[in-house]
C-alpha positions in Angstrom: 18.9 -29.6 -4.1 17.3 -33.1 -4.1 15.1 -32.7 -7.3 14.9 -30.1 -10.2 11.4 -29.2 -8.9 12.6 -28.3 -5.4 15.6 -26.4 -6.9 13.2 -24.5 -9.2 11.1 -23.5 -6.2 14.2 -22.3 -4.3 15.3 -20.3 -7.2 11.9 -18.6 -7.5 12.0 -17.8 -3.8 15.3 -16.2 -4.2 14.3 -14.1 -7.1 11.3 -12.8 -5.1 13.4 -12.0 -2.1 15.4 -9.2 -3.7 15.5 -7.3 -7.0 18.9 -8.4 -8.6 20.9 -11.5 -8.2 24.3 -12.0 -9.8 24.4 -15.3 -11.6 27.5 -16.7 -9.7 25.8 -15.8 -6.4 22.6 -17.6 -7.3 24.6 -20.7 -8.4 26.5 -20.7 -5.1 23.3 -20.3 -3.1 21.7 -23.2 -5.0 24.7 -25.4 -5.0 24.7 -25.8 -8.8 26.6 -24.5 -11.8 25.8 -21.2 -13.5 24.7 -23.3 -16.6 22.1 -25.1 -14.5 20.9 -21.7 -13.2 20.4 -20.6 -16.8 18.4 -23.7 -17.6 16.2 -23.2 -14.5 15.7 -19.7 -15.5 14.5 -20.8 -18.9 12.0 -23.1 -17.2 10.6 -20.4 -15.0 10.1 -18.3 -18.2 8.2 -21.2 -19.7 5.9 -21.2 -16.6 5.1 -17.5 -17.1 7.6 -15.8 -14.8 9.3 -12.8 -16.5 12.9 -13.3 -15.5 15.2 -10.7 -17.1 18.9 -11.6 -17.7 21.6 -9.1 -18.1 25.0 -10.0 -19.6 28.6 -8.9 -18.9 30.9 -9.3 -15.9 28.2 -7.9 -13.5 25.3 -9.7 -15.2 22.6 -11.4 -13.3 18.8 -12.1 -13.1 15.9 -10.1 -12.0 12.1 -11.0 -11.6 10.3 -8.3 -13.6 6.6 -7.4 -13.7 4.7 -9.2 -16.5 1.6 -8.9 -18.4 -0.1 -11.6 -16.3 -0.1 -12.5 -12.7 2.2 -15.5 -12.2 1.9 -17.9 -9.2 3.5 -16.5 -6.1 5.7 -18.4 -3.6 5.0 -17.4 0.0 7.0 -18.4 3.1 5.0 -19.6 6.2 5.0 -16.1 7.9 3.8 -14.4 4.6 1.0 -16.9 4.2 -0.4 -16.5 7.7 0.0 -12.7 7.5 -1.9 -12.6 4.2 -4.7 -14.6 5.7 -5.1 -12.1 8.6 -5.0 -9.2 6.1 -7.6 -10.7 3.8 -9.9 -11.4 6.8 -9.7 -7.8 7.9 -9.9 -6.2 4.5 -12.4 -3.3 4.4 -11.3 -0.6 2.1 -14.4 1.2 1.0 -13.6 0.3 -2.6 -16.4 -1.6 -4.4 -15.6 -5.2 -5.3 -12.3 -5.3 -3.3 -13.9 -6.8 -0.1 -15.6 -9.6 -2.2 -12.3 -10.2 -4.0 -10.6 -10.6 -0.6 -13.0 -13.3 0.3 -12.4 -15.2 -2.9 -8.6 -14.8 -2.5 -8.8 -16.0 1.1 -10.6 -19.2 0.0 -8.1 -19.7 -2.8 -5.2 -19.4 -0.4 -6.6 -21.6 2.2 -7.3 -24.3 -0.4 -3.6 -24.7 -1.2 -2.2 -24.3 2.2 -0.3 -27.1 3.9 -2.2 -28.7 6.8 0.0 -27.1 9.4 -0.6 -23.6 8.0 -4.3 -24.2 7.5 -4.6 -25.0 11.1 -2.8 -21.8 12.0 -5.0 -19.8 9.7 -8.2 -21.4 11.1 -7.1 -20.4 14.6 -7.0 -16.7 13.5 -10.7 -16.4 12.7 -11.0 -12.6 12.8 -14.2 -10.6 12.4 -13.8 -6.9 11.4 -16.5 -4.9 13.1 -17.2 -1.5 11.8 -17.4 1.4 14.2 -21.0 2.3 15.0 -22.5 5.1 12.7 -19.4 5.1 10.5 -20.9 3.8 7.2 -18.6 4.7 4.4 -19.6 5.3 0.8 -18.4 2.7 -1.7 -15.7 3.9 -4.2 -15.7 2.3 -7.6 -12.3 0.4 -8.1 -11.9 1.7 -11.7 -12.6 5.3 -10.6 -10.0 5.0 -7.8 -7.5 3.5 -10.3 -8.2 6.3 -12.8 -7.7 9.0 -10.2 -4.6 7.3 -8.8 -3.1 7.1 -12.3 -3.7 10.8 -13.0 -1.9 11.6 -9.7 1.1 9.5 -10.5 1.4 10.7 -14.0 0.8 14.4 -13.1 -2.1 14.7 -15.5 -5.1 16.9 -15.7 -8.2 14.9 -14.7 -11.6 15.7 -16.5 -14.6 14.4 -14.6 -18.1 15.0 -13.7 -18.7 15.8 -10.0 -21.9 15.1 -8.1 -22.8 18.1 -6.0 -25.1 18.3 -2.9 -28.3 18.7 -5.1 -27.7 15.6 -7.1 -26.3 17.6 -10.0 -23.3 16.5 -12.0 -20.9 19.5 -12.7 -18.0 19.2 -15.2 -14.6 19.7 -13.6 -11.0 20.0 -14.8 -8.4 19.7 -12.1 -4.7 19.0 -11.8 -4.6 15.7 -9.9 -2.0 16.3 -7.1 -2.7 13.9 -4.2 -5.0 11.0 -3.5 -5.6 10.7 0.3 -8.0 9.1 2.8 -9.5 11.1 5.6 -12.3 10.0 8.0 -12.8 6.7 6.1 -13.3 8.4 2.7 -11.1 8.8 -0.3 -10.3 12.3 -1.7 -8.6 13.9 -4.6 -6.7 17.1 -3.8 -6.4 19.0 -6.9 -6.1 22.5 -8.4 -9.3 23.3 -10.2 -8.4 25.0 -13.4 -11.7 26.6 -14.0 -11.9 28.2 -10.6 -8.1 28.8 -10.2 -8.1 27.4 -6.7 -7.3 24.4 -4.7 -10.2 21.9 -4.0 -10.8 18.6 -2.3 -13.1 16.2 -4.2 -14.7 13.0 -2.7 -13.7 10.2 -5.0 -17.1 8.4 -4.7 -18.7 11.4 -6.3 -16.2 11.5 -9.3 -17.0 10.1 -12.7 -13.9 10.4 -14.9 -14.3 11.2 -18.6 -12.7 9.1 -21.2 -9.1 9.9 -22.1 -6.3 11.4 -20.2 -5.6 15.2 -20.0 -2.3 17.0 -20.5 0.5 16.7 -18.1 1.3 19.5 -15.7 4.2 20.7 -13.6 3.2 20.2 -9.9 2.6 23.5 -8.0 3.1 24.1 -4.2 0.2 23.6 -2.0 -1.0 26.6 0.0 0.1 24.8 3.2 3.2 23.2 4.6 2.2 19.8 3.1 -0.9 17.9 2.0 -1.4 16.7 5.7 -1.7 20.4 6.8 -3.9 21.3 3.8 -6.4 18.5 4.3 -6.5 18.9 8.1 -7.2 22.7 7.7 -10.1 21.9 5.3 -11.8 19.3 7.4 -10.8 19.9 11.0 -12.0 23.0 12.8 -10.3 21.8 16.1 -7.7 19.1 16.5 -8.6 17.3 19.7 -5.1 15.9 20.1 -2.1 18.1 21.1 0.4 16.0 19.3 0.6 15.2 15.6 3.3 13.3 13.8 4.1 12.0 10.3 5.9 9.0 9.1 6.3 6.8 6.0 4.9 3.3 6.5 5.7 0.1 4.6 2.1 -0.9 4.2 -0.7 -0.2 1.6 -2.7 3.0 2.3 -6.0 1.1 2.3 -4.8 -1.1 5.1 -3.3 1.7 7.2 -6.5 3.9 6.7 -8.6 1.0 8.1 -6.9 1.1 11.5 -5.4 4.6 11.7 -8.6 6.3 13.0 -10.9 9.0 11.7 -8.5 11.8 12.5 -5.6 10.3 10.5 -4.5 11.4 7.1 -3.1 8.6 4.8 -1.6 9.2 1.3 -0.4 6.4 -0.9 3.2 6.5 -1.9 3.2 3.1 -3.8 1.4 -0.2 -3.9 2.8 -1.2 -0.5 3.7 2.0 1.2 2.1 5.2 2.3 2.6 8.5 4.2 0.5 8.7 7.4 -0.2 11.6 9.9 -1.5 10.5 13.2 -2.4 12.3 16.4 -2.5 11.4 20.0 -2.6 12.7 23.6 1.3 12.6 23.9 4.2 12.0 21.6 4.8 8.6 23.1 1.2 8.0 22.2 1.7 9.0 18.6 4.8 6.7 18.5 2.8 3.8 19.9 0.1 4.3 17.2 2.7 4.0 14.4 4.2 1.0 16.1 1.0 -0.9 16.2 1.2 -1.5 12.4 4.1 -3.9 13.0 5.9 -2.9 9.7 9.1 -0.9 9.0 8.5 2.9 8.9 10.5 6.1 8.7 9.8 9.1 10.9 9.3 12.3 8.8 8.8 14.6 11.7 8.6 16.5 14.0 11.7 15.9 16.1 9.5 15.1 19.1 8.1 12.1 17.4 11.7 10.7 16.6 12.6 11.2 20.3 9.4 9.4 21.4 10.3 6.5 19.1 13.7 6.2 20.9 11.9 6.2 24.3 9.4 3.6 23.2 12.1 1.3 21.7 14.1 1.6 25.0 11.0 0.8 27.2 10.0 -2.2 24.9 13.6 -3.6 25.0 13.7 -3.2 28.9 10.3 -5.0 29.2 11.8 -8.3 27.9 13.9 -10.1 30.6 17.4 -11.2 29.5 
C-alpha cells in the first residue's frame, strides 16, 4: 500500500466484505506485518469503527455493530445501486421517503466525478399506480411491532376500528407482513382467543413490552396461506410460489405487486410469495429483483428456475 491512509481504507473494505478475518490473512492481503494490522485496527477504533479482536491460534478481527453509525466504504457498484434504490424508495413508512431524499443528496455530494455522472444518468421517477394510495405507517410504530415479533413478545396496543373508536388489544406478535401495499401484524388475540390480522397504520402501541410467549402454529400451512385466505377470495393466478430473497422487505413489496405477500426475515432479507400465469412467469418475477434468492417451494417453481436459467444462458452468444 502506498500510504497509511490508503492501507486503512483497504483494511476497512476487507472488514466490511466478510464477517471474520484471521490476522495473518489480513496481513497477507494488505502486504504488511501482523503488527501493522494491529496498529491500523487501533486507528479504525479511534475513528469509531467497532473492530473486535479475538486472541489465540485462530484469532482474528471482526467488524461489529456499534452504538453509532460509522462512515461506510462502498465500491462503485454499491454506490450506484444505492442511488437507484434511494430514488425509488417508497415504503409507506412515514419519514422514510424524506430521509431517502436527504441520504441521496449526501451520497451524491461525496461521490467521485465519474460516479456522479453515472448517478445523474439514472434519474428515476417512481410513479404510483393509479388509485393505489397507501396509508402512511409511523416508523416508530413499525419498529415497535417488528421488535415484538422478533422477541416473541405480547404486544399491548390501541386499535382504531372502522367507527373511529380505539379499542385495547393484547396479541401475541407472530408475523409482520405486507399485503396489497399495506403493513399488517399477524397475531393471536389473547382476549378473543383467535388469530387476527391488524393494519399497522391503525396500531398505537402502549408503553412497555409484554411477556414473552412460545410461538404457536398458525391455522394454515404457513403465514402466506393464512394471509391469502383472509384477504383473497379468488386468486386470479393459477401458479403461486415462495422464495427467500436477499433484499429488504420494503423494497420487495414496492415492486412485487398487490397480490404478493412479503414477510421480513432480517434487515436485508425477506420471504416472498408471488403469483403468475405460469410457473415460468413466477420464476421470472423472482428473477427481476436481481439479487440472490432461495426457492422454498413448490417443486414446480424450482423446475421453472432451471428452465429460465437455461434459456437465459442460451440467449447469450458464445
